[in-house]
N, C-alpha and C positions, 0 to 999 in steps of 0.2 A: 504494500499500499504506500503510495507516494504522500509526502507531506503536503498539506495544503498551503498555498501562498498566504503570506501574512496579510491582514486586512489593513486598510489604510489607517484606521485608529491604532493598530498595533505598530505600525511603522512611525507614526507621529509620536507616540508615547516613547517607543524605543530611541528615537532620535533626540527627544527632549532629555531623557534619562542619560543618554550618552553625553550630551552637552554639559549637563549639570555635573556629572561625575568627572568628566575630563577637566572641566574648570577647577575643580577642587584639587585635582592631582597636580595640574599644571602650576597652580599658584603655591603648592607645597603645604597645603592645609590638612594633610593626612599625617597625623603624628606617628602612625604606625610605619610609615616610609622614611622617616627622618633618619639620616645617617647612612641610607642606602645610596651608593654611588651609581645610579642607574636612571635612565629616562624610562618613563611609563607611558605607553600610548594605547588608548582605548580604540580597538578596531572595529568593533562590532557589538550591538546589543540586540538581543531578541527578547521578546515578551510573549508569554503564553496568551492563548485566544481570550481567556477569561481576565487578563490583565493582572493576575495575582502573583505571577512568577516572572522573574527577569534573570537573564543570563548575560553577564557583561564579559566580553572577549578582549584580552589585552596582550601586548607584547612588551618586553623589557629589553633595553639596549644591552644589558649585561646578562648573558645566558646562565652565569654562575649564581645569579641572585634571584632567578625567576621564582623558586620555591619560597624565598623569604618574602618577596613582593606579593606572591599569592596569599601567603599567610596574613600579611599586613592588611591587604586589601579585605579579605575575608573577615578580619576582626573588625575592620571599620565599616562593614556592610550596613549595621543598624545606623551608624552615623549618616551614610549616604542616603538611607531610606528616610531619615528625618528631613534631610535637605531637600530631597525630592518632594516630600509631603508639603514643606513650606513653599517651594517654588512652583508647584503645580496645583491644579484643582481636581485631582483625581479622587474619586470616591474610595477606592482602595489603592493604597500604595503597595506596589509589588515587593515581594520578598527578593532580594537581590543576591545572586551567587556570582562569583568570579571563576573564569576558566582561562587558561593559557592558550592563545591563539597559535597554533603550530602551522598555519597555512603557508607562512613565508618560509619555514624550514622545509616543507614539502616542495615548494616552488624551487628552492636552492637544490634540493636533491634531484629533481627532475632536469634542471639546467645542467648539473653536473653530468647526469646520464647521457643527455643529448649531446654533450661536447666531448664525450668519451670517444676516443679513436675507433673502437670497435663498432659503436653504435653509429657513429658519422659515416663509417664505411658502408654499413647496411642501408643508410638513408639515401646514398648517392645512386 
């Protein structure tokens, strides 16, 4: 069974949540990330159809600190939820979960495979 496309409301709510969380991270207002020498970028936000659950996908510039960043963001999830409640007029503020976005790692792996001499020979 294929996943349904998100509704316009889901997309708007996800975009607004992404903007709010990214602003707090960019301004360094997340105490759990203080002292970590890495940049954190929110790449994608998905919201469940009932708007009660939200998954925030992120990448960190320092791969060695990804698990520490994930732990810090997960600890700050309730803080982000309160901020989303203050800045939006949602009836229910979604529960926020963070996940590491591995899309860029997969892209790098595919690029390396495509540039491998054995694969390049087959492509010709």
